[in-house]
N, C-alpha and C positions, 0 to 999 in steps of 0.2 A: 522495463520501460524502455523507450527509445526517445533518443534524440533529448536528453536531459541530463545535467551534470548529476554527477553521482553525490556530491554533497546535497543537492535537493533531497535525496533520498531521506537525510536526517528529519525532514519536515513532514515526513509520510503520517507520523502519529498524531499531527498536530490538533485535530478537531475532535478527537475521541473523548476526551474531558475537557471540552472548551471552557466552561464556566468554573473556575476554580473557586471552592470556598475561602472564605476569609482566611487569611494568613494564620490568624490566631487559633482558627479551628482545625488546621491540619498541619501542626508542628510535627518533626519526625518522632519525638518522643511520643505524642499521642496516638502516632500511627502503630508503634510497637507494641502499646498496651490496649489498643481498640480491638474489639471482637468485631468484626463486620460482618460474619455468618449467623445465620438464624438457625437454631435447633431442628433437626428432621424428626422429632417424635411427634410432630403434628403434620398432616400432608393435607393439601388439598385434591379433590378429584374433579370438581368442576365449578367454572364462574359463570353467573349469569350479570351481564353488565349492560345497565341502561346509560348512555350519553348523549347530552344536548349542547352542542358548541355553538357559540354567539360569534359569527364572522363578519356581520353586516354592520354598517353605519347605524342603522335604524335600532340597533340593540342598544345604542345608548352606552350606559356606563358598564353594561355587560359585556360589550365586545371584548373579544379575546380571551374570555373566560368561558369555562365549560361546567356545567351541572352534572353530577354523576351519582349513578347507586350502584350497589355490587352486593350480589348473595354469594358466598363461597362456601362451596359444600367442602367439608373437611372431616378427618378422623383423627383421634389420638391413637398413636401405637406405642404408648409407655403409660403406665399406670399413675394416678395420683398428679396429674397435671393440671394446675389451676392458672396456669398463665398461657396466652397464646400472643407468639410473637410473629409480627410480619413486617413488610415494608410500606412506605408512603414518603412522600416527597411534595414539598409546595402545595399542599391541599389544606383545607378547610373543613373539619367534619362537622355535620349537624344532626348525626342520629347514628348510633350502634346497638345493635342487638345478636342475640345469640338464642337457638332454639334448637332441640331435636327434629331431625329432618322428618321422620316419620310420625311421631305423635303430635309434632307441634308444640311440645312442652317449652315453656320459655326458660331459659337459664339466667339466672342472676347475675348480672356484672358488676363487680364492685367498683372498678376504675378502669379507666382506659390514660395511659401514661402519654405525655407530649412526644412527638416525633424527635428523635435524636438527632440533632444539625449534622452530625459526622457520620454516622452509621444509615441514617435513615431508617432504623428500626423504632417500633412501637410494640407496645403491650396492651392486650385487652385482659384483664385480671380478675377472675371469676371467684364466687363464695363457693361454690363446690367444685369439685374435680371432675374432669371428662371421663366419661365412660369410654371403654377402649373396643366395643363391640358393636356401637352405634355411629351413623354419621350426624353431623350439626350442620346448621347454616349459619353462618358469621355475616351480617350485612351492614353496610356502611352507607349512609348518604353522606355527600361531599361535594365540594366545588373546588376547581383549578383554574389555574393561568396557562394561558396559550401564549408562550414564549417566542421569541425569534431566534433562539439558539439551537435551532435544529435537532432538540432532544425532548423525548415524551413525546407528548401532543400538542404540537406547536402550529405555528401561522407560518405559511409562506405566502408569497405574493407576485404577481406578475401585472404586465400593463398588457390590457388587450388591444386590439385592432381599433377601438376609438379613442385610446389614449387613456382609459380608465384604469386605474389599480383594482385588481381582484384579488381578495385574500381568500385562500383555502386552508383546509384542516389537513394536516398530514402527520405521522409518527415515524419515529425512529426509537425503539426500545433496546436495542442492544448498547452496550452490556447491562445495564441495570437503571432503565429508564421507565420500564412499564408502571413502577411505582408512582410516577409522575401523572400518569392516566387513570388507574385504579389502585387501591390497596390491594398488595398482593404478595405471595412468596416468590419474591423476585429473585430467585436462583434457578440455575438451569435445571437442576436435579427436580425440582418440584413440578413436574408435568402433570397437565389436566386438560380437561377440556374447556371449551368457550364459548358461549351463545351471547351475542350483542343484539341490542336494537339501537339504531342512533336517529334522534330527531334534528331534522336540518331544514334548510331553506329548500322550498319545492324546485328552486331553480337549479339546485344543485343535486348531484347523486351521490350517495354512500356506497363504498366498497369495501369489502373486508377479506378475511382470508377464504370465507366459504361463498357460497351464492345466497341470496335473497330467498327467504321463504314468503317476505310479503313485503309490499311498497305501499303504504296506505296515506293519502292525504288527510291530515287530521283538521287544518284549515285550510282557507285559500292559500295561504303561503307557506304552510309548514307540512312536512312528510315525515314519516317514521319508517324506517326500512329495518326489517328484522332478519337476521341471518342464522342460518342453518348451524347446528352444533359443529364445531372444529375436531379434528382428532386428536389424541392426547399430545400435548405438545407443551414446550417451556414458553414462559412469559415473554422472552425476548424477540419470537418470531411471530407474535401477535402484531396484526397492524390493521389501520384503517384510513380511509382517505374521504375526506368532503369536499367536493369540488364541482366546478362546470365543466371538466375534461371531455374531451373526444375520444371515443375508443375506435380502434380499427380491429375488425374480428367479430368472431361468433362468441358463444358463451365458454366454450373451450381454451381458447387462446386468444388475448385479447392485450393490444398494446394500446396505453391511453397517454395523452398529453394534454397540455393547454391548447385550446383551438387551433392558435396561431402556429404551432409547432407540427399541426396534424400530418402534413406532408413528410415531415421526417419522421414519421413512425414506419414507414413502408418495410425499410431495411429489417427493422427489428422483427417486424411481424413475418418476413417472408423466411428469416434464418432460424428464427425461435423454435418454431415446431420441429425443423430438421436437427437442430441440436438436442432437443429434448428426446427425439427419437433413438439419436445415438447415445446417450444417457442412459435410457430404457434399456437398449441392448447390451451396454456394458454391465449394467447392474443387475440384468435378468429380472427386473421389478419394476412394471410397470406403474407409470407416476399415477394412472388413472384408480390404482388400488390402494392408494394414501388415504383417500376418503373426502378429497377436497374438490372433486369433479371439476375444476376449471384452473386455470393459470392467467393471472393480470400481472403485466410489465406496466409500471407506471413511472414518467419522468417528471419529476420534483422540481421546480425552479430553484428552491432553496434546500441542499441536501447536503450534509456535513461528509459523510462518507462517500465512497465512490458508489456503492450500491448495497442493498440489503435483501436479505434471502427470505423473509417473511413467507412462511409456507402458504403458497396459493396467490400471493400479492408481493409480488419482487417490486421494491422501490428503488430508483436510480437518480444520481444525479444526471441531468440531461445530457452531459456529454459522454456518459456511458450507455446511453439508449438511442439518441437520435441521430440520425445522419442526413445531410442533405450535401449531395456530391458535388454540387457549387461552391459549397463553403468548407467543406470537411476533407481533409487528407485522407489517403488511402488508408494512413496509420489510424486515423481516427476510425475508419470503418472496420480494421482489425481490432480495435479497441473495443467497439460497441459488440462485435461478435464473441471476443474474448470476455467479457465483462457479463455478458449473457449466459454464455457456457459456465462461468465461475458461480453465478448464482443460481442457476439451474442443478449444478452438480451439490449445491448446499440442501437441495430438496430431500436428498437420499444422506448425505453426509453433510451432518448439522440439525437438521431438522426431523427425519425419521430416527436416526441415530445421532445423539447429543452427546458433547462431552460432558462429564458430571460437572465440572468446574473449569471457571476459567483459565486454572493453571494448566489445562490441557486445552487451549485455544486451537493449536496446530492441528488437533483431530479433525477440526472441521475446515480451517482456513488453508493447510497443507491442501487438502482434496481440491477446495474449491480452485486455489492457483494451478494445479495439477490440471483439471480440466479444462481452465482457461487456455491453455497452450495445447492440450494433446486432444481434447475434444474438439475445439475449433480445428486443429490440425488434419483430423479424420474428416471434417467437410471441406476444407479448403486447404488440400496438400500442397499446392503451389506456393504460398505462402512461407512455407518453411518454418513453420513455428516451433517444431521440435528441436530445431537449431536456434530459433532466436531465444528459446528458453534459458540456452546455458548462459549467453552474453546478459540476457535481461535480468534473469533470477539468481542462477547459481552465483554467477562472479560478482555481482552487486553486493550481495549478502556478506560476501567471505570478508570484505574490510571490517563489518560491523561486527562479525563474530570474532574477530582478532584484536578486539580493544577494550579496554577497560569497560565494564557495564554490562558486557555481554551476559546474557544468561542462558540456561537451557532452553529446549524446544517443551519439556515438562517441567513445571514450577509450581507444584501445588500449595506452596507457601503464597503465592499472589492474594491479596486479601482487599486492600485500600482501591478506591476508584483510580488513583495513579497507577498502582499495579497492574489492575485491569485494562489500562490504556496501554500500558507497555507490554502487555500480551499482545496487542495487536500491532506488533512491528514486523520487520522483515523476517525476523527468525521463525516466527509461525508461519510466516506466508511463503517467502523464499526457500528457506532453509528447509521447512517442513516439507514442500512440494521437492525440493532436491533431494530429501532422502528418500521419498516414495519413488522417485524417477530411479536411485540408485538400487533400492529393493527389487523394482521391476527386472531390472537388468541382471539382479541375482537370483532372481525366481524364473524368469521368462514369463513374456507377457500374459499366456493363458494362465499359469498357477497364480501370477500377481492378481488378475482378474478373478479366479475362482476363489481365491482368499478373500478378497474384498465382498464376494457376493454372500460369503457365509458370514462373514461379519455383519453385513446386514440383516440377514435371516435370523441369527442368533440373536440381535441386538434391537430389533424394529420396535418402535415406540418408546425406547428405553435409553438410558444414559450410559456411558461407557467411560474406563479409563485406558490409558495407553494398552496394558496389558492384555485387554480383550482383543484389541487388534493384533497384536503379535501372536496370540493362541490362535486367530484365525489363519494366519500366514502359516504357523507351526505345521497346521495340517496338511499344507500342500508343499512345502519346501523340501527340496531333496539336493539342495545344493552344499557347498562346503560351509562346515562350521554350524552354529545352532542360531537360527534366525532371531529368535526372540532375544538372546544373549548379545547378538550384534546391534540390534535396533535399540536395546536399553543403553549400549553405550552411547549411541548417536543422539538419543533423545533425553538422557538424563544428565550426561555431561555437556559442559560448554565447548565450543570452539570447534577445531579441527585439525588436522596434521599436516606437516610437509614431509614427505619422503624424500630421502636423499638416495640416489642412485650412482653406482661406481662400475664402470665394467671392469672385470678381472679375468684372468688366464687366456690373454690376448683375445678378449671379445668373444669368447666362447661361454661366458657366464657373468653375472652381475650380481653384485650385493647391494640390500636395499635395507634402510632402517627408517625409523621415525622420529619425530618430535613435535611437539604441539607448534603450530604456527602463531606468532604473535608479533605484531605492526610494533609494539613498545614492549621491551624485556618486562616492564612492571607492571603489565596490563591484565596479568592473570597466573595461574598457577600452570609454570611450563612442565611439569612432571606429569600431565594427564596423557595418557596413551589410548589408543582406539584399534579395534578390529576393523582393519582394512580391506575391503575386496579389491584386490589387485588386477587390472588389465593393464595389457602392454603390447607392444610390436615392435619390430627392428627394421633396420633399413634391409635385412635379406628378406623378410617376409613380407613388409610395408603392407599389412593388413589391417586396415583402419574400420573395418565393417564387425569383426568379431569382439562384440563387448561384453561377452561371457566373462565372469569372474574366474582368474585362472589360480589364483592362490589367495587366501585369507591371511593378512599379515598381522601376526599375535600382538598382544598389548606388551610389548616388550622394547627396550633400548637397544638390543643386541641385533647384528646384522643378520640378516637373512641371505642365503646365498640360493640362487636360482639359476640352474643350468639351462643353457640355449641349445643343447644337443650338438647337431652337427654344423651350427651356425658359426660364423666368425663376423660377428656385428661391428659395426661402426659407430652406431647409435643404438640407443634404446630409448622408447619415447612410452612413458607410462601415462595410465588414465586415458584411455581411448574414448575419442569424442566427448571427453570430460563426463563420464557416467559417474565418478564418484565424487565425494566430497573432499578433496584433499589437493594441496600445491605438489608440485614435483621440481627438485633441485637436481642438478647432475654435476658429474665431475667435469674438468677441463676438458677432456678428450671428447667426451659426449657433445658437450655444449660447442665445441669448435665443429663437430662434424653436423650436428643440429644447422649451425649457421650457414654450413656450405650446402645443405641441402636446401634450405630456404633460398637462396640466393640462386639455385640451379633452375634448370627448366621446371615449368609446373610446380616450383616449389618443392622439388624433390618428393612429389605425390604425397605430400602429408596432408591431411585432411583438413578442410577449412576450420572444423571445430578445434582441433589439435593446434594449429595456428593461431586461432584466437586465445588457446588455453596459454601456449607459449607467451605470447604476447602479455597477457595478464599475469602470468606468472613472474616474469622476469621485472615488471614495473614493481611488483609487490616484495619480490625477493630482494629486490635494490633498495626499498624502501625500508625492510626489514633488518639490512645490514647483512644479509645472506649471501647476498651477489655483489660484487664490486660494481661501481657505475660504468667502467669502462666495458664491462662485459656486457651490461645492459645496452649502452650504447651501440655497441657492435652488432649485437643481435638484432635490434630494431632498425638499423641500416636497411634490412630487407623490405621495410616497407615502401621502400622507393618502387618496388616492382609488384606490389600489392593491391589488388584493386576491389577484392571481395568485402563485402560489407561486415561480416562477423569480425575479421581480426582487426580492422578500422574500428569498429565499435570499441573493441578492448581496448585498442590504443587510444584513443579520445577519451577514455576513462582515465587511462594512465597519466597521459599527458596533461588531462585536467588539473589532477593533484600537483604535478610539478610545477606547471605554469602559475599556480597561486603561491606556492612556495618560493617561486623566484621573486615576486614582490614588482613593485615599478621601479626599482632601480636596474635589475637584470631583465626586465620583459623583452626590452628592445633587442636582445640577442637571441631571442626565442624565434623571431619572426622568420629570417632567412632559413633556419632550420626546418622549422616545421613545414613552410612552404615548399623546400625543397622536397622534403618526403612525401607531401602531397600532389606533387605535380604530376604525376602519371595517374593518380586516382582521379584528379581535376580534369583532366583531358578525358579520361574514360567516360565519367557521367556527364559533364557539360550542364547546361541550363534547360535543355529541353525534354521534356517529357514522352516519352512514346508508349503508347496503350498497349503495345506488345511486350514491353520488358518484364523481367521479374520484379516481384515485388520489392526483393531486396536490392535491387538497382535502385529503384527509387527512393527507398530508406537511405541508402547509401549517399545519393545525390543530395538529400537533405542536410546530412552530416558533414560532408565533404564542402559544401558552398558555405554553410555557416563558419567551419573553421578557416576557410581561405578568404572569406570576407571580413571576418574577425581579425585575421592579421594582415589586412591590408594589400590582399592580391590585386592587384591595380584591374585586370579584367574584370574580375569578381565583383570589386566594388562598383565600376562603372556600368557593368549590366545591371546590378541590382537598382542602381539609382535611375538608369534609364526606364527600367521597367516601373520602377514605381512613379516616375514622373508621367508616364503614359497613364497610369492608374488614376493620378489625380487629376491630370489635363483632359483625358479622354475616355475616362470612366473605363478603362480597360481593365479588366480583373488580373489580377496576379494569378497565376497557376498555383493551385491548390496546395500542391506539396512542396513548394518552395517559398511560401509566404513568409514562414517565421524567419529564414534567412533574408529575404528582400526587405521586408517591415523592418527589421532590426538595424540594417545597414541604411536604410533610407533615415531612420530616426537618427542613429547616430552621426551619419555625415550631414544631417540636413539642420533645420533650425524650426523655428516656430510654427511655420507654415505647415511643414510636414507633420510634425506632432498634433497640432490641431486638427489637420485633416485626418489623421487615424483615431483620434480621439472622438471625433463626431462620428467617425464609422463603428465605433464600439458601441456608442451610445444609441445607434440605430440598427444595431445587428440583431437578428432574430435568431441565429443558431449559437449556442452557447461556446460550442467548441472553437469557433472563429473567434469568439470575444476574448475566450482565455490566450491564444495565440497573440492577440493585439496587445494585451494587458502587460505580457510578459515583453513584447518588443518595444512597449513604450518606455520599459525599463532601460533600454539601450541608450536613452539621452545621455550626453556627457556634458550637458551644460547644469551646472550647478541651481541656478534659480528655478530652471525648467524641471529639474528632478525634485526639487523641494516642493514645487507645486503640485507635481506629479503623487508625491508621496501624501500630500493633504488630499488629493481626490482619491486615493486609494481608501483611506481612511473615513472617508464621507460614504453617505448612504448611495452614491453614485456607482459603487462596486458592491456586487453582493459579498455579504461576510463569508461565504463558503470559497470566494475567490480572493480575498484580501492578504492571505499569507502567500499564496502563490506569485500575485502581483509585487508585494513587498521584497519577497526573496529575488526577483527578478530584476530590481534595482542594483543591489550590492553584488550579485553574481555577476551582471553584465560588464564590468570590467574592473581592473585592479584598481584604477583611479576614482571609480565611484564608490569604492569602499569607504574613505574618509568622510566623502560628502552625505553617505547616508548614515553612518555613525555619528557624525555631527548634528545631523536631525535627530536622530534617536535621542542622544543626551538632551536636546532641548525640549523633545516633545514626547518622552516617555510615558508620560500620565495620558495624554493624548491617545498613544497607542494602545494603554492599557485599557482606555475606555472603549475605543474602537471594538475591540475583541473582546472585552469584559472579560480578561484573562491575565492573570500575571504569570502563568504558565506559557501562554504565547508568547507574550512578551519577552520573557527569559528565553525562549527558543530561538527567536528573532536575534536577540544579542548574541546568543552562542552561534548563530550562522554567520553573522559578520565577523565575530570574533575569531572563527574558524580561517578567515582569509588575512589575519592579520600578521605582518612579517617583520614589523621593525619593534625596537624597544620603546619608541615613544608611543606606538599605538597601545602596547601592553601596559604602560604605565597610566593612559587614559583609561583603560578599561578598569584597572586596580582603582584608581580615583572613583570611577562611577559606582564600583560595588561599594568601595568603603562609605561612600555617600548615602547609598540607597537600598544596600542589602537588607534592611530591616523592614522596607515597603513589600519585599518580595515573601516574605515570610520563608515557608519551606523551599520555595523556588529559587532562592539564593544558592542553593546549593548547584544549580545548573550554572550560575555565574562564577562559582568558584571552580567547578570543574573546566569551566571557558578559559580562565587565568591559567589552571594548570596547563591547557593544551597549547595556550598561545606561546606561553614559556618553552614546552618541549618542542613546538613547530620551529620556533627562532634558533632553539639550541640544535636541532636537528638539522635545519637548512645551513646552519654554520658549517657543520661539522661534516657533514655526509654529500652536499650537493656540489662541493667544488670541481670534482672531476666533470660533471654535466655542465657546471656553467662555462669551465675552461674549454671545453667542446664547442659550446654555443658560439662563444667568441672567436674560435677558430673558422667557423663555418662562413662567414662571409663579413663584409664591411659593414659593422653597425652604424655608421654615420647616416647611412641612406634609410635606416629603418624606419618605419613608423609606429608611434607607440601602440601598446593595445588599448582599446577604447572601447570593446566589448566583450560578450563573452560568447559562447555557445548558446544559441537561444532556438530552441528545436519545438516539436509539437508537444508543448507544455502540458496540454490536456491529458497525455498519457500520466502525468504525473500522480493522479489520484489514483491510479493502480494500485499503491502501497496502503489505500485507505479501505480496500475492497473487506467486504464481510465475509 
């Protein structure tokens, strides 16, 4: 993600399991003893489903419910079975029957159990055992509710051009929500075909995974749409939509959205087919042969995830699909292209071939995230997304993967809804894609692609486990070591290593050793070792283009000596273009010479990705206590001459953490220091966008201006205020790519007039990407009364549920001063917050986010008191609060013991009496935040 604080990444999981069950139903002890899975001794082969949703006011008491019937063809694969167990949730049954499919003989049902409120399982018990050589049809009649929680078959609304509220019906079934639309075997392994008919208002259309076979008006106001049978697929990628949306395109590729957003669908329609063709070439498997005949991309007004890859009917949050160049940034445009690539990639990796269980979520999400960058890069090479991947994805996940609670990519023990939510985190997405990228560089592009093509052909319409992928790679791997063994290390073990390099023999060789990297010594098993594909260059070679693996470091604590031949090196830089998933530390001699190279002309010809790697590594080596802060400060001084986006992006992430840990007391010393480092970069980017400039220059400007204005750069603040004033007084739009910085600065420096003006713009805005930018900027207010009023607005219906957590987090990440103001509000209004989100989990996540910014003992004691008084109300989610307390204590201790050299350096930089306290935070294009929610 671009232009968003690293700690916001912690919120990326937020809405996957938004509606927590009552605490009494989800205790830790219950989870340990509960079996959430259903037996695979009975398997479905086909579902015939009829649905009638009630969306209109004229439907009276039935509004926002639906009636349904389903006939499931199934077969027993074990003898003597007299119980059929499947899933359902939030539905009322009105009839159940079972018969032999061919003969029609009715099978007597002895009873049907109630749906278990924890596991969502229920059973149909029979008088006689099922035969194993015939198919049966199990049928249910039922009714369900269409909630507004964005799960299952739910309602979404928008306001049309006439000012009328319009309700539509949409779906989100991943991971375990198909059971809320129809009784089902709701696990990925239970693949089947599906046939739908949907009865709906005639002024609405119904679309699903496949094309309609018929659309019949059964009354003046009612239509029934019947769809073709789907290919064999899992329940979680079934989808349907009942709406009055307007479509752009023909029957093969169609982009649809609410009519008022039709103009915003043009970019997606233009870019989508091109990306699809690139993926078809990559996979050597045309989409047209999947059996769906068409592709719909639908922008849904209310959508919890970033997007969803339903086969043939991709659904998106509007920020992930719609683009308006007058209101959307270039980063928004990149996001749209990237999210389309991500979801299109899933049509092969996730839909055609599906992970056998959610414990292997990375088998699809790693590919989605990989294609998000590298397929889009193939279409738009000037965006340099192959380089952005490193700072966006690889570096951002490394912190999470070096803290307590990190889990491996493969975790077959995942079972509960909370476990499934956890699997959709940065480990599955970012780390998974990083391991794929590392594998590509170990194998070569062509062999990597050939292995994936074999994987698809060998497993089409089936489910897989990681070994199936490794076996396909084995067929084509000719590199060092055994690829299957290497990948098992990286997917079954948690974490990653730091390698330590020392020059020996007067620079004619070097030694390298490894150790697991942990940000806290108590954060995990420090003894883990990895097979590491090592790449490196020296000042003599200075070859930053050769990313081929030179040696596989063994799983050993011993030093490995590498001979440099005839070279006499002053420095070695390992992990070329950061193609490997590891950090690098060096001896003092190498660090000294790297520093000299960085401050020399053209940064010693060190590649910009390796400069970003060095910046990211030194920040985190310092944080982990593996590099003295005196050395960290010394190396980072080179940033005074740095103007490239990638190293500065890494720097902003590192300084974000340090700025938080400084707290209100010490933050005034940080201003002259960071402004001094930024001076050259600020002069380089300025305020003016040039249409011929590189994308990364535009992105760098957004970052630099936000940081410069945040820390009171006189010119930056003045220009932002002047631009905003022209916006208010003359309706002169702010250039889209700097709006986040300008809006935030104006709100921070202004008063009620500036706030109300931007709030009113939010209320009338038709582009969701701009709405999200506004919501975050409004959190920059430093006035307590105004901030608390804004928090009330966030929790009201004025802000969509999907945007509330982002808006809420913007208020406490916007400044150190705001942390206490927001924490005070939370303590007084925690029940209101819980009610607004309908989730104790989300409330706990918000408190955890606020607590991550605590820097004083007084704040820790305040949190302790809150936890002591209210932990029973949180049920199992009290563990999040307990973890927050532990983190606060550690952070305070760490800052006291580790940051003194940094603080002393800050105090020496300039006259602190002239500094201006921090009152805002980096507020950038926060619509990219939902990139972690991608499916």
